[in-house]
Structures are given as structure tokens and as C-alpha cells.
C-alpha positions in Angstrom: 8.8 5.9 16.6 9.2 2.2 15.8 7.9 1.2 19.2 4.9 3.5 18.7 4.2 2.0 15.3 4.2 -1.5 16.6 2.0 -0.5 19.6 -0.5 1.3 17.3 -0.6 -1.7 14.9 -1.1 -4.1 17.8 -4.0 -2.0 19.1 -5.6 -1.9 15.7 -5.2 -5.7 15.2 -6.5 -6.4 18.7 -9.6 -4.3 18.0 -10.3 -6.5 15.0 -9.8 -9.9 16.7 -13.4 -10.4 18.0 -15.0 -9.6 14.7 -12.7 -11.9 12.8 -13.0 -14.7 15.4 -16.8 -14.6 14.8 -16.6 -14.6 11.1 -13.5 -16.7 10.4 -11.9 -18.2 13.5 -8.6 -19.0 11.8 -8.2 -15.5 10.7 -9.1 -14.2 14.1 -6.4 -16.4 15.6 -3.9 -15.0 13.1 -4.9 -11.5 14.1 -4.3 -12.5 17.8 -0.9 -13.9 16.9 -0.1 -10.7 15.1 -1.0 -8.8 18.2 1.3 -10.9 20.4 4.2 -10.6 17.9 3.7 -6.8 17.6 3.7 -6.3 21.4 6.8 -8.5 21.7 8.5 -6.5 19.0 7.6 -3.2 20.6 9.0 -4.4 24.0 12.2 -5.8 22.4 12.9 -2.6 20.4 12.2 -0.5 23.6 14.5 -2.6 25.6 17.3 -2.8 23.1 16.9 0.0 20.5 20.5 -0.4 19.3 20.1 -4.1 18.5 20.2 -4.5 14.7 18.6 -8.0 14.5 15.7 -6.9 16.7 15.2 -3.8 14.5 15.4 -5.9 11.4 13.0 -8.5 12.6 10.5 -5.8 13.6 10.7 -4.1 10.2 10.2 -7.6 8.6 7.2 -8.2 10.8 5.6 -5.0 9.8 6.4 -5.6 6.1 4.9 -9.1 6.2 1.7 -7.8 7.8 1.4 -5.2 5.0 2.0 -7.8 2.4 -0.7 -10.1 3.9 -3.2 -7.3 3.9 -2.4 -6.4 0.3 -2.5 -10.1 -0.8 -5.8 -10.7 0.9 -7.7 -7.9 -1.0 -7.8 -9.4 -4.5 -7.5 -13.1 -3.7 -8.1 -13.7 0.0 -5.8 -15.9 2.1 -6.5 -19.5 1.2 -5.9 -21.1 4.6 -7.3 -18.3 6.7 -10.0 -16.6 4.7 -10.4 -17.6 1.1 -12.8 -14.8 0.2 -11.3 -11.5 -1.2 -12.1 -8.4 0.7 -12.4 -4.8 -0.4 -9.9 -2.1 0.7 -11.0 -0.4 3.9 -10.1 2.8 5.6 -8.7 1.1 8.8 -6.6 -1.3 6.7 -5.2 1.5 4.5 -4.4 3.7 7.5 -2.8 0.8 9.4 -0.7 0.0 6.3 0.4 3.6 5.9 1.5 3.7 9.5 3.2 0.3 9.2 5.0 1.7 6.1 6.4 4.4 8.3 7.6 1.8 10.8 9.4 -0.1 8.0 11.1 3.0 6.9 12.2 3.9 10.4 13.5 0.4 10.9 15.4 0.6 7.6 16.8 4.0 8.6 18.0 2.6 12.0 19.6 -0.4 10.3 21.2 1.4 7.4 21.7 5.0 8.4 22.2 7.5 5.6 24.5 10.4 6.1 25.1 9.6 9.8 27.4 7.3 11.7 25.9 3.8 12.4 24.5 3.5 16.0 23.3 -0.1 15.9 25.6 -3.1 16.6 
């Protein structure tokens, strides 16, 4: 599920890169970097699903992307895009899905009611 969450988020971000590159190139580049990081995280988790640091870093990546989206709505992101943006359906859906990814990562890192599998 964590791999799928990263892949879906990467796909969504990749789809938004061209529009952001046209409107605000620095923000478009940031979206491109997010895609690369999400794909790398998905590959790493798929290759080593029991690796706690990889799972932790993946959860942190998803959480940071969510926080960046939420912070950009009322204030914008000063270096990338200083203008605030309205909430949008794609952003809300992506963040809901990323929340699921963070919860899965936390569950894998700190299992509740089951023996720990990760090392």
C-alpha cells in the first residue's frame, strides 16, 4: 500500500509539472523533484519493505508534501510561488491518499497489537 501511495502521488505530481513549469518555473522544478523522490521512495520500499529507515523516510516525505500543500493555500510558498492558492479537488484527493500512506508507514514502523517485522 505504501508503494502504491508513492506511485499514485508521483503520477499526480508528474501530471502537474508542465502547468507549473509554465506558470512558475521554480514551483514546476519542485514538483519534478517531488516526482523523483516519490519514485525513489516507492522503489526503495518495494525492494526493502522491512527496512525501518526507508519506511520512516517515505512517511516523512509524504507528510512534508502534505504540509507544503497545506502551507501554500493561505500564504503561498515565498521562494517557489508567493501567491496563495485555493483548495482544489486534485490537491485534496492527493493529500487524503498521502495521509493513508503516512498512516501505513507509521503502522509498519510502530506496529500495534502485532509483533514488530521491521529491523
